[in-house]
N, C-alpha and C positions, 0 to 999 in steps of 0.2 A: 646582400645589398652593400655591405661594407666592402666586400671584395671588389664589387663593381665600382664603388667610389674610388678605391685604391688604383684600379686600372686607369680610370679617367685622370686621376690626380697625378699619377706617375707619367702619364702621357703629357700633361701640362709641363711637368719638370723637364721631360725630354725636349719639348719645343723650346722652353725658356733657356735651357743650356745651349741649344743650337743657336738661338738668337744671340746669346752672350758670346759665343765663339765668333760669330760674324762681327759683333760690336768690337771685340778685341782686335780683329783684323783691321777694322776701320780706324781704331785708335792708333794702331801701328802706322798706318798710312798717313794719318794726321801728324804724327810725331816726325815722320820723315819730311813732310812738307814744311815743318818749322825751320828747316835749314835753308829754305828758299828766302826770297826777299820780296818786299812790297806787299800788295794787298793779299797775295796768296797766303801769307803768314797768318793774318787775322782770320781768313776764311777757313784755313786748315785747322787752326786752333779751335774755332767755333764748332766745326764738324766733329773734331775729336772729343770736345767737351760733351756734345750731344750724345755721341756714341758711348761715352763713359757713363753718362746719366742713365742711358738705356741699360747698360750692362749691370749697373748697381740695382736697378729695379727688377730686372729679370732674375738675377741671382737671389735676391731677397725673396722673390716669389717661389723660386725653385726649392728653397729651403723649407718654406712653410707648408708646402703640399704634403710632405711626409707626415707632419703632425696631424693634419686633417685626416689623412688616411688611417692613422692609428686610432684617432678619436671615434671613428665609425664603429669600432669594435666594443665601445663602452656598452655594458649591459649584457655582453656575451659571456660564455664560461671561461674565456681567456686563453684557451689552448691555441686557437688560430692566431690570436693577437700576438702571442710570444713568437710564433714563427715569422709573422709578417714584420714584427718589430726588429727581429734580427736581420731580416732581408733588407730593410730600408735604412738601417743604421749606418751602413758604409756610405750610402749615397748622401745622407744628411751630413755626415762628417766631412765628406769631400766638398760639398757646397759651402759648409761653414768655413773650411780652410780657404776656399776660393775668395769668400767674402773678406777674410782677414788679409789675404794677399792684395786684394783690390784696395783695401784701406791703406795699406803700406804704399802701394803704387801711387795713390792719390797724393800722399804726403811728399813724394819726390818728383811729382810733375805739376808744380803749382801753376805753370803757365796755362794749363788747360782749365783753370778754375777762376780766372778773372771774371768779375761780374759782367753779365751781358749788358748791352746798351739799355738805357732807361726806357721804360714803356709807360707813357702817360695816358691815363684814361682807362677805358674798359674795352674788352674784346667785343666785337660784333656791333660797333656803333660809336664807341668813344663817349666822352662826356663824363658827367658826374656819375658815381655808382648808382645804378638803378634808374637813372633818368632817361635812358635811351632804350628803345626796343631792339632786341637782337635782329639780325637780318632775316631770320626765319619766322618772325611774328607776321603771319600772312593771313589774307582772306582766302576763302575757298572759292574757286571758280569752276565752272563746268559741273560735273557730277554725272549722274546717269548710271545705268546698270550694265550688267553683262560685260560685253567686250570693250566698253569705252573706258575702262579703268585707267589705262595707260595715257589717256588723253586728259585726265584730270590734272590741273595745274594749281600750284600754290604760288601766290604772288605777295610781295611785300605789302604790308598794310600801310606803310608810310612811303610816300613818294614813288610808288611804282617800283621800278627796278627789275632786275632779271628774274624771271620766273623759274621755279624749280619743279621739275617733272616728278610726279608721283608714279612709281612703278606699278604698284598694285593697291587695290582697296579691299579691306576686309569689312564685311557687313553681315549681320545675322539675318537680315531680311532678304538676302539674295541679291541685293543691288550692287555688290562688289564681286570681284573674281573669286574670293574665298569667303567662307563663313566662319573660319576660326583663325586665330593668330598663329597657332602652331603650324597649320598647313601653309600659310603664307611664308613663314620662316623656313620651313622645310624646302619649299620650292624656290627660295631665293638663290641666286648664284653663289657658288663657293669661291672663296679667295678673291672676292671682288676688290678691285682697286679703286672704284668710285663708290660714292654713297648710293645705297639702294633704299629707296623710300617706300615704306609700308604705311599706308594711311588706314587707321582703324576707326570706323564710325562708332557713334555712341551706342552704349549697351553694356550689359554685364556678361563677360565671356568667362564661363566656368571651365577653366582648363589650366593645366600646368605646362608652361612653355619653356623649352630649352633652346637657346641660341648657341650652337656648338662652336668649337674653336675655328672650324673652317668657314663659318658664316661671318665674314669680316665686313665692316663698314655698313652695317644695317642701321637705318634711321627709322624709328617707330614713332609715329605721330598720331595722337588721339585728338578728341574734340574737347578736352578739358578734364581737369581733376574732378572726379565724381561723375563725369559723363561717360568717358570710356574707361571701363573697369575690367581688369583681369583678376579673377578671384579663384583661390584654391583653399584647401583645408588640410593639407598634409601636416603631420606633426610627429615628434619623437614618440609621444604616447600612442599614436596610431600605427607604430611599427616602422617608421621611416627613420633613416639616419638624418641628423641635422642638415648635412650637406645636401641630401636628396629631398628634403621637405619643401624646398623653395617653390613658391607659386611661379616665379619667373626667374630663370637662371640664364646668365649670359656669359660666354667665354670668348666669343669672337671679338677681336680687337677693333677699336674704332667705333664702338656702338654708341648711338645717341638716341635718347628717348625724350619726348616732351608731351605735356598736356594729357596726362592719363593717371590712373590710379592702379597700383598693384597691391593686392590684399591677401592676407591669410586669415581665414575665419575660424581657425581651430579653437580659439578662445583661451582665457587666462589659465585654465587648469590643464592645458594640453602640453605644458612645458615647451621645449624648443619647437618653434613653428615659424619657419622663415617665409617672408613675403618675397624679398628680392635678394638674390645672390649674384655677386659681380666678380668675375675673373677676367674682365675685358680690359686690356691695357688701353690707356688714353680714351676712356669712356666718359660721357657727359650726360647728366640728367637735368632737365629744365622743366620746372612746374610739374613735377611728378610727386604724387602722394604715395607713400609706402606705409601700409597699415598692417598692424598685427599686435601681438602682446610680447611674449618672450622671443628674443632673437629676430626681430623684424627685418632689419637690414643687415645682411651678411656681406660686408665689404671684404671679401675673402682675400683678394690679392691684386697687385698691380695698381696703376695710377687711375684715380677716379675723381670726378668733380660733380658736385651737386649744387644747383643754384635755384633759389625761389621754390624749393621743394617743401614737403611736409612729411615728417617721419614720426609715427606714433607707436607707443609701446609701453611696456612695464619694466621688464627685467633685461638688462644687457641688450637693449634693442637696437644699438648700433655696435656691431662686433665684427671681429675678423682681424686679418693682418694685411690689409691693403694699405696703399698710400693715398689717403682720401682727404680732400678739402670740402667741407660743407659750408656754403656761403649764403647768407641771407635766407636761411632755411628755418622753418618752424619745427621745433622739437617738442612734441606733445606727449606728456605723461598721462597714462590712463589709470583708472582705479586698480589697486592691487588685490590679488587673491589673499585670503588669510595666510599669514606666516611669511609672505613675500617681502623682500626689501627692494625697493625700486632703485634701478641704476640705469643711467643713459648708455654708458659705454662699457665694453669689455674688450679691450684691444689686446691682440695676441702676438706682439713682438717677442720672439724667444731668443734672439741673438743680438748682441750689441752692435754688430756691423750691418744689420738690416736697416734700410732707409724707410721703414714702414711707420705708420702712425696715423692718427686722426687729428685734423685741425678744424675747429668750429670757428668761423670768422663772420662776425656781424649777424649771428643767429639770434633767434628768440627761443630760449629754453623755457617753455611756458610754465611747467612745474606747478600745475594746479593740485597735484598730489605729491606726497613726500617722496623725494628721490635724491640720489647721489649722482654726481657727475660721471662717476665711473669706478670700476674696480679692476685690479690687475689680473687679467686672465693668464698671462704668461710673465716671466720674470723681468722682461725689459719693456713692458707695456708703456706706450707713449700716447698721450692725449694733451692737446693744448686748446683752451677755450679763450678767445680773445675778441674784444670789442663787441661783446654780445650782451643781451639782456638775460638776466637770470631771475626767474620768477620766485614767488614766495615759498614754493615747496622744496627748493634746493636746501638741503640740510646744512646746518652751520659748519659741520666738519667737512663738507664738500665731497669727500671721497671715502671709499669703503674698502676694507680689506677683503681679500678673497678667502672666504671661510672654509672652502672645500679642501684646502691644502694643509699640510702640517705647519706647526708653529715656526720651525726653522726655515721652511721654504717661504712662508709668508713674510718673515723678517727680512730675508734676502731680497725678495721682490720690492719691498718698501724702500730699500736702499738703491736698487738698480733701475727702477721705473723712472719715467720722466712725465710728471703731470704738472702743467703750468696754467696760470691764469694771468691775463693781461688786459687791462683797460675795460673790464666788464662793469655793468651797472645794473640797477634794479634791486628789489628787496632781498634777493638771494645772493648778491654779489659781494657782500662783506667778507673779508678774508681774515678778520681777527680771530675767529674761532676755527680756522681751518686746521687740518691734520698737520702734525709736526714731523712727518716722514722725511728722511734724507732726500728722497727723490721728488718731493713736492716743492714747487717754486712759485712764489709770487713774482712775476716777471715785471721788472721796472724799466728795462732797457728796450727801446723800440728795435734796436738791431737784433736782439735775441728773438723777439716776437716775429721779426721779419723773416726768420728762417722757416716759418710755418705758413707763409703766404703762398698764393698761387704761383708767383714768380719762382720762389725758391724751393718750395716743398715738393711740388709735382711738375716742375719745369713747364708750367702752363703756357708760357709764351711760345714754346716750340710746337704746340699742337692745338690749344684751345681756340685760337682765331679761326682755324679751319672748320670747327664745329658750328660756328655761328652763335654759340651760347654767350650771353652777357657774362662778363666776369670783371672783378677788380683785381689787378695784379699785385697790389701792395696794400699796406695798412691804410685804413681810412684816414687816420690821424697820425701825424708824426710827433 
């Protein structure tokens, strides 16, 4: 199984390096255009900046895949691990060198990094944060069974507007074209340039779903959190690698999900048991519940956005090395098994030039049970919690060392990580008793916090409007 994981993960790296080469060519074209005059200069600079942002994201992901490949051999006798480790070491070093070169190039092409035009309001409707429905908050029209799936339309709940066609319906009772989500995904077109909408009727679907890399631009729509449920029970204790334990795994770019629940029922004693794993670049999740215990949400790689979601777990239940913003999301801590220490995050940034990390913006960290905001899985771990409510269970120290490593490695990580808190409130938000690590920061400057917003951190203005998901581009308060 670990070998199978490595084959898939190295395939991701091949794709991402190919995309990066294309982005390099686009950046070169943009730089040539800068010699022109008039409006073409601004347009070329913007295109080059977008290509450069893509390049940074893809190289960061290509570096992390090899780490995950090697982690799959944990618990084996180590013989095959050593061979695989030697085989992927050269690729990891190559990508690390490319990231370092990329950083140097950014420092000598400042024209590409001017701030984009200001974007006031929220995506998918504008107005105050949370006050507007996104364009896809729709009523269901039509219905019916069998061959009428493609005639089902979704229409905006407010003010009518353009209808969106549902391509297929999934229903356990046979009233849709398919009875399982997996079959609908497998039959979806490959390399789709347009959004392909799969509507999943209410019910509990006991299956493990994989949206592979070639299945791009899929939109999965349920009938509500707790109504449409995809449920599995794979776990590390059950013989699965962490990577392969996911109930729902998505790698196809441009994935969007809304109004459903993804659940792993393996339980608190099963160790790593992923509910949702995401390797989909520019993916968005709206009103999606992700439920499990340890390692619930595996934000493995690339740019991701979560809005009005619910993520529940116990230990490291938001983890991985993606570039993720969770906004206005409920983070729910569950009761711990004996001997466990609760932690919300385990972010896996292993290279200082990766642009990865987690930003929690305007969230509710419920913390009804004792928990820490995170612990450094890898040496350059990066997490920022800002403008969020922190419940009573958030421990006074706030953050926790990674006890599984040696003392020297732990000390190094505490100096090289970046953990920050900005403008939080609630009974667990006091910073007086927080850790004194060199890498921990009480952020006082809005400009610093602004680096971790939708606008800056995931380049959200370039792609989130097209998803229709409500978002706030900047800090709520200046």
